[in-house]
Every structure is written in structure tokens, then in C-alpha cells.
C-alpha positions in Angstrom: -17.6 -4.7 3.6 -20.5 -3.7 1.4 -23.1 -6.1 0.0 -25.0 -3.8 -2.4 -25.5 -4.8 -6.0 -22.6 -4.0 -8.2 -22.2 -0.3 -9.4 -20.9 0.5 -12.9 -17.3 1.5 -13.1 -16.7 5.2 -12.6 -16.4 6.6 -16.1 -14.3 9.7 -15.3 -10.7 9.9 -16.5 -8.3 8.2 -14.3 -11.0 5.8 -12.7 -8.8 3.0 -14.1 -5.2 3.7 -13.5 -3.8 2.3 -16.7 -6.4 4.3 -18.9 -4.0 7.2 -18.6 -1.1 5.3 -20.1 -2.2 3.1 -23.1 -1.0 0.5 -24.2 -1.5 -1.3 -20.8 1.5 -1.2 -18.5 1.9 -5.1 -18.8 2.7 -4.8 -22.5 5.6 -2.5 -21.9 9.2 -2.9 -20.8 9.8 -2.3 -17.1 11.5 1.0 -17.8 8.7 2.2 -20.0 6.1 1.0 -17.5 7.9 2.9 -14.6 7.7 6.2 -16.5 4.1 5.8 -17.6 3.0 4.7 -14.1 4.5 7.7 -12.5 3.2 10.0 -15.1 -0.4 8.6 -14.8 -0.3 8.9 -10.9 0.9 12.5 -11.1 -1.9 13.4 -13.6 -4.6 11.9 -11.4 -3.4 12.9 -7.9 -3.6 16.6 -8.2 -1.3 19.0 -6.3 0.1 17.7 -3.0 -0.7 19.5 0.1 2.0 21.6 1.9 3.2 20.2 5.1 5.5 21.6 7.7 8.7 19.7 6.8 9.7 17.2 4.1 13.1 15.5 4.7 14.9 13.0 2.4 17.5 10.9 4.0 18.9 7.3 4.1 19.0 4.6 6.6 21.0 1.4 6.7 19.3 -1.4 4.8 20.0 -5.0 3.9 21.2 -4.2 0.4 23.0 -0.9 1.3 21.6 2.6 1.9 17.8 2.7 1.9 16.1 6.1 1.0 13.2 7.4 3.2 11.2 10.6 2.9 9.9 12.0 6.2 6.7 14.2 6.3 5.9 16.3 9.4 2.5 17.8 9.5 1.7 21.5 9.7 1.8 23.1 13.1 3.0 19.9 14.9 6.2 19.5 17.0 7.7 16.9 19.2 7.5 13.1 19.0 4.7 12.2 16.9 2.6 9.1 16.0 4.1 7.8 12.8 2.9 5.9 9.8 5.5 4.1 7.8 4.0 4.0 4.2 4.9 1.5 1.4 4.1 2.7 -2.1 2.4 0.5 -4.7 3.5 -0.6 -8.1 3.6 -4.3 -8.2 7.0 -4.5 -6.5 8.5 -3.5 -10.0 7.3 0.1 -10.4 7.1 3.2 -8.2 9.4 4.9 -5.7 9.1 7.5 -3.0 7.6 10.0 -5.5 4.8 7.6 -6.3 3.2 8.2 -2.9 4.2 11.7 -2.3 0.7 13.2 -2.6 -0.9 10.4 -0.4 1.7 10.8 2.2 1.2 14.6 2.5 -2.5 14.2 2.7 -2.3 11.7 5.5 0.2 13.5 7.5 -2.1 16.5 7.6 -5.4 14.6 8.0 -4.6 12.4 10.9 -2.3 14.4 11.9 0.8 12.3 12.2 4.3 11.9 10.8 4.5 9.8 7.7 7.7 8.1 6.5 7.8 6.4 3.2 10.4 3.8 2.2 12.2 3.5 -1.0 12.5 -0.3 -1.0 14.4 -2.1 -3.8 12.4 -3.1 -6.9 12.1 -6.1 -9.0 13.3 -7.6 -11.3 16.7 -6.1 -10.4 15.9 -7.3 -6.8 13.5 -10.1 -6.5 11.6 -11.4 -3.5 12.4 -11.1 -0.6 14.4 -8.0 -1.1 11.4 -5.7 -0.8 10.3 -7.5 2.3 13.8 -7.4 3.9 14.0 -3.6 3.2 10.5 -2.9 4.6 11.1 -4.9 7.8 14.5 -3.4 8.3 13.2 0.1 7.9 10.4 -0.3 10.4 12.8 -1.9 12.9 15.3 1.0 12.3 12.7 3.7 12.7 11.5 2.2 16.0 15.1 1.8 17.3 16.0 5.5 16.3 12.6 7.0 17.3 14.1 9.9 19.3 16.3 10.9 16.3 13.3 10.9 14.0 10.8 12.4 16.4 8.8 9.2 16.4 6.5 8.2 19.3 7.5 4.5 19.3 4.3 3.5 21.1 2.2 5.0 18.3 3.8 3.4 15.2 1.7 2.0 12.3 2.2 0.7 8.7 0.2 1.3 5.7 0.4 0.8 1.9 -1.5 0.4 -1.4 -1.5 -2.5 -3.7 2.0 -4.2 -3.5 2.6 -1.7 -0.7 -0.4 -3.0 1.1 1.1 -6.5 0.7 4.4 -5.4 2.2 2.6 -3.6 5.1 0.6 -6.8 5.8 3.9 -8.9 5.7 5.8 -6.5 7.9 3.1 -7.1 10.7 3.8 -10.9 10.3 7.4 -10.4 11.6 7.2 -11.7 15.2 10.6 -10.2 15.9 9.6 -6.7 14.7 8.6 -3.7 16.8 5.1 -3.4 18.3 2.7 -1.8 15.8 -0.5 0.0 16.7 -2.4 -0.4 13.4 -2.2 -1.5 9.8 -3.8 -0.1 6.8 -4.0 -2.3 3.7 -5.4 -0.6 0.5 -6.4 -3.3 -2.0 -3.4 -5.5 -1.2 -2.1 -8.5 -3.0 -2.4 -11.3 -0.5 -2.2 -14.6 -2.5 0.0 -15.4 -5.5 -2.5 -18.1 -6.6 -5.1 -15.3 -7.2 -7.9 -17.8 -8.2 -10.9 -15.7 -7.3 -14.2 -14.6 -8.8 -12.9 -11.0 -8.9 -9.7 -12.0 -10.7 -11.9 -13.7 -13.4 -14.6 -11.0 -13.6 -12.4 -7.9 -13.9 -10.6 -8.7 -17.1 -11.0 -5.5 -19.2 -7.7 -5.6 -21.3 -7.4 -1.7 -20.9 -7.6 -1.9 -17.2 -5.7 -3.4 -14.3 -6.5 -7.1 -14.8 -5.3 -10.6 -14.4 -2.5 -10.2 -16.9 -1.3 -7.1 -15.0 -1.3 -9.1 -11.8 0.6 -12.0 -13.5 3.2 -9.5 -15.0 4.0 -8.1 -11.6 4.3 -11.5 -9.8 6.4 -12.7 -12.6 8.9 -9.9 -12.1 8.8 -10.1 -8.3 9.3 -13.9 -7.7 12.4 -15.7 -8.6 10.3 -18.9 -8.7 6.6 -19.7 -8.6 7.4 -21.7 -5.5 8.2 -18.3 -3.7 4.5 -17.5 -4.0 3.7 -20.0 -1.3 5.9 -18.2 1.2 3.7 -16.2 3.6 6.2 -13.3 3.2 4.9 -13.1 -0.5 1.3 -14.3 0.2 0.1 -13.3 3.6 -3.1 -15.1 3.2 -1.2 -18.4 3.4 0.2 -17.4 6.9 -0.8 -20.2 9.3 -1.3 -17.9 12.3 -2.6 -14.4 12.2 -3.4 -14.0 15.9 -2.0 -10.9 17.8 -1.5 -8.8 14.7 -2.4 -5.1 15.0 -5.9 -3.7 14.2 -6.5 -3.5 10.5 -8.3 -1.4 8.0 -8.7 -3.2 4.6 -9.9 -1.2 1.7 -10.8 -2.8 -1.6 -12.3 -1.6 -4.9 -15.4 -3.2 -6.5 -13.9 -3.4 -10.0 -10.5 -4.9 -9.0 -9.1 -8.3 -9.6 -7.5 -8.1 -6.2 -10.8 -7.4 -4.4 -11.5 -10.9 -3.3 -8.1 -11.8 -1.9 -8.1 -8.6 0.1 -11.4 -9.3 1.5 -10.5 -12.8 2.2 -7.4 -11.6 4.2 -9.7 -9.4 6.2 -11.8 -12.3 7.1 -8.9 -14.4 8.1 -7.7 -11.5 10.3 -11.2 -11.3 11.9 -11.3 -15.1 12.5 -7.9 -14.8 14.2 -9.4 -12.2 16.6 -7.8 -9.2 15.1 -10.1 -6.1 15.1 -10.8 -5.5 11.4 -12.7 -2.8 9.4 -13.2 -3.9 5.8 -14.5 -1.5 3.3 -15.3 -2.1 -0.4 -15.6 1.1 -2.4 -18.3 0.8 -5.1 -17.8 1.8 -8.7 -14.1 2.2 -8.7 -11.1 0.1 -9.9 -7.6 -0.7 -8.7 -5.5 2.3 -8.1 -8.4 4.7 -7.2 -6.7 5.6 -3.8 -4.0 7.5 -5.6 -6.5 9.6 -7.7 -7.8 12.1 -5.3 -7.7 14.8 -8.0 -10.2 13.1 -10.2 -12.1 10.4 -8.2 -14.4 11.3 -5.3 -14.0 7.8 -3.8 -10.3 8.5 -3.3 -11.1 11.4 -1.0 -13.6 9.4 0.9 -11.2 6.5 1.4 -8.4 8.9 2.5 -10.9 10.3 5.1 -11.6 6.8 6.3 -8.0 5.9 6.6 -7.2 9.1 8.5 -10.1 8.5 10.9 -9.0 4.9 11.5 -5.3 5.9 12.1 -6.5 8.8 14.4 -8.4 6.3 16.5 -5.6 3.8 16.9 -2.8 6.4 17.2 -4.5 8.3 20.0 -5.0 11.6 18.2 
């Protein structure tokens, strides 16, 4: 991770995700916030890249049929290395459309197959519904690899924000399929959130500690649930044997420190880790490739990491 002096926040439109949707999302109803969040992401992401095939389908999940979207890259055929991607949105916002542009870009850049999972959202479905859905989806994808054109020996998970949290939690499942890599983009890792970055990044117009508390409040049925490692992977007792990890953080992000603490815990457990802090950007930048240069740089780093660990 970087150790340079702090850089000023990128002033361009979209550098802070919630700038595009004032008032801040945490002041809105869930329904209003979902619409505003998706609109802001679409405005900052740019046009999605064409891929060879995009297929929407369902798989059996713990709460009923679970939607997935499958992206197969241009000029690729046969069983492919596959990344299961979990979208961000604080477990309460988002859906398959949220990560559409990201998934298209990664499918082409690695290249690999990308499958995104439409896990259940809070507060309609509180913790651990999203965890159960994501674990079930990864297990089903591995068990039905031939049908989906998946190479089960080259299967990875990735996600941003709450999706990064879910990707980390999926790797903690000792009964799940073997995974070749994990990519965690500014993940939530600790419900307690008592860090310097949480205190320092408190611009009311940006993603801040009130945003974080709003999301946790919708996700958890009780604050006690936050002590469960399936909600706060930083609290897991044992991280040994987990797949190699890339952890990306943003300098001006309340979640920065807990993401970097998780990377250090993984490293201490003997897990190969690359941890990169992107200077001058805020939470959400990874989804802003249309307006933020660092998003494209981070995408390239993610693609190179996955390429190395998926044997491309």
C-alpha cells in the first residue's frame, strides 16, 4: 500500500459517488436511494464494452430463484477461468445492473468469464441472507461448471464495497469450493469501524461515517450480528489457507483503514496479498471509469492480478 503524503481529492465530477445524487443517499428512503445510486453509477461509468455473450438466468438459492448474469469475453470459447462478481451498494442498494460495466470490462481485460449474482437486499432480507445467497451461488456455479462453461480449477471471487465484503466472506467458507483468487475493492470488513479514516473522511456530501452507519443499520437485524465474521471478516479468528488476495483502497474513504487492516491480517496468516491504496480518490471510484482515471488504472491492476492467478 502507498505511504506518500495525502493527495487532494480528485475534483472532477463523479470523484465522490454521492456528489451526483444530492441530497446524500443516507438521507433518502431506501427506494429513493436505490434509484439515485443506479443513476449516478450509470452517469459515471461510461458506455459498457461489448462482449461475446451476455446471458441472464437463474439458479436455485436459499430464498428461491437467484438471478445471475453471465458475461463471456470476445473471441473466447470453451471452459473459461471464471470470476464471480458481487456488486456494491451497502447490502441495501444495487443489483446486477450496478456492476454491468465493470463485469464487461473485466471479462475482456483478463480475459475470463464473469458471473454476477443478484443476491437479496436489505432491509427486506437482512443478514445473513446476502451471505447465504453468495455462498450458494459460488457452490452451484462450481458444481455446474460444465453447464456454464466454467473451468472449476480457475474460479475466483471479486466485489466492490459491500460486494468486497461478501467476496471476503465467501472465501471464509471452509466447506465451499476451492478458489484461485479474491479481489476486494474497498471492502467493509469491520462493523465497529473505529478507525482514523472513518473519522477523517466526514464530508457530509460524500460517502462518510453516516453513510456507513445507514448501510449497516439496514443490513443487520441486531448490532450483535456485526460481531459475526460473516458480517465482519476482520473479526475471523483464522485466515490461514485463504486464496491470494488483491485489496484495493481509496485514500479519501472511511473504509480505507479497515480494508488495509484486513489485508495485513491476511498477510500475517501467510496469504499472498497485494494491497494498493489509490491516492486522491474516494469511495466508489472503481465504478467511475468514464470520469476518473484511477478507475481505469485500478481495473488494469485487477485484470493483471486475475490473469496471473487464473493462468491466462
